[in-house]
C-alpha positions in Angstrom: 2.4 7.8 15.0 6.4 8.1 14.6 7.7 11.2 16.2 5.3 13.6 15.4 6.7 13.4 11.6 3.8 12.4 9.0 4.5 11.9 5.7 1.9 12.1 2.6 2.0 12.8 -1.3 -1.1 15.5 -1.2 -3.8 16.3 1.1 -7.4 15.2 -0.8 -10.9 15.6 0.2 -13.0 12.5 1.5 -15.2 13.2 -2.0 -12.2 12.1 -3.7 -12.7 8.6 -2.4 -14.6 7.6 -5.4 -14.3 5.0 -8.7 -13.2 8.1 -10.9 -10.4 8.9 -8.7 -9.1 5.7 -8.5 -9.4 4.7 -11.9 -6.8 7.8 -12.7 -4.2 6.7 -10.0 -4.3 3.3 -11.8 -3.0 4.9 -14.9 0.2 5.9 -12.9 0.8 2.1 -12.5 3.1 0.1 -11.9 3.8 0.8 -8.6 7.1 -0.2 -6.5 10.3 0.9 -6.0 11.1 4.5 -7.7 7.2 5.2 -8.2 5.4 4.3 -4.9 1.5 4.1 -4.6 0.6 7.8 -3.6 -0.3 8.2 -0.1 -3.0 11.1 0.9 -4.3 13.0 3.9 -7.7 13.1 4.4 -8.7 15.3 7.5 -11.7 15.6 10.0 -13.1 11.8 9.9 -15.0 9.8 12.5 -14.5 6.6 13.3 -18.2 5.1 13.0 -17.4 1.5 13.7 -14.2 -0.7 14.2 -13.7 -4.0 14.6 -10.3 -6.6 15.2 -9.7 -8.7 12.1 -7.7 -12.0 12.9 -6.3 -10.7 15.8 -4.0 -8.6 14.1 -6.0 -6.0 11.6 -8.1 -3.4 12.1 -11.4 -3.1 9.9 -13.5 0.5 10.1 -15.6 2.6 8.7 -14.6 6.1 8.8 -17.8 8.9 8.0 -16.4 12.6 6.8 -18.2 15.8 7.9 -20.8 15.8 5.0 -21.7 12.1 5.3 -19.8 9.8 3.4 -18.8 6.4 4.8 -15.6 5.4 3.8 -14.3 1.7 4.2 -10.9 1.4 5.7 -8.1 -1.1 7.2 -5.0 -0.7 9.1 -2.9 -4.0 9.1 -0.7 -5.6 11.3 -1.8 -2.9 14.1 -3.1 -4.8 17.2 -1.0 -3.8 20.2 0.1 -0.2 18.9 -1.0 2.9 20.1 -2.7 3.9 16.8 -4.8 0.9 17.5 -5.8 2.3 20.8 -6.9 5.2 19.3 -8.8 3.5 16.3 -10.8 1.3 18.6 -11.9 3.6 21.2 -11.2 7.3 20.1 -14.5 9.6 19.5 -13.2 12.8 18.3 -12.2 13.9 14.8 -8.9 12.5 13.3 -6.8 12.9 10.6 -6.0 9.9 8.5 -2.6 9.3 6.4 -3.6 6.3 4.1 -3.5 4.9 0.2 -6.7 4.3 -1.9 -6.9 0.5 -2.9 -9.5 -1.8 -4.2 -10.7 -4.4 -2.2 -12.4 -7.4 -3.7 -14.1 -9.7 -1.4 -16.6 -12.4 -2.6 -16.3 -11.1 -6.5 -17.4 -7.6 -5.2 -15.1 -4.6 -5.8 -14.8 -1.8 -3.2 -12.5 0.8 -3.0 -10.9 0.8 0.9 -8.5 3.6 2.6 -5.3 1.3 3.8 -4.5 3.6 6.8 -0.7 4.1 7.1 -0.9 6.9 10.1 -3.1 9.3 11.9 -3.1 12.9 13.3 -5.4 13.7 16.3 
């Protein structure tokens, strides 16, 4: 959280986090200078599970009010105020993040890369 200023391109429903939405985002590639990866606000998520990876990242499972589970990660976050919330916070949060594809053991899943949170 930086001085209570939050930047994102659009607010979306947690139900948007599906393969079809991601495929439509990929049509906007290539991302880089002048065409940044879109950043979204997703409201009212609860933290179901969080764990620290490699002493520097936090992996989370977030849950929407409708029961959708969202795999998420916050890179290089240990020893930050946001990490303290992601590890121990029990109320709903609003997340600002980017949707991308995670490939692990030849399995592709959608993942929300957290950039910021709003309580």
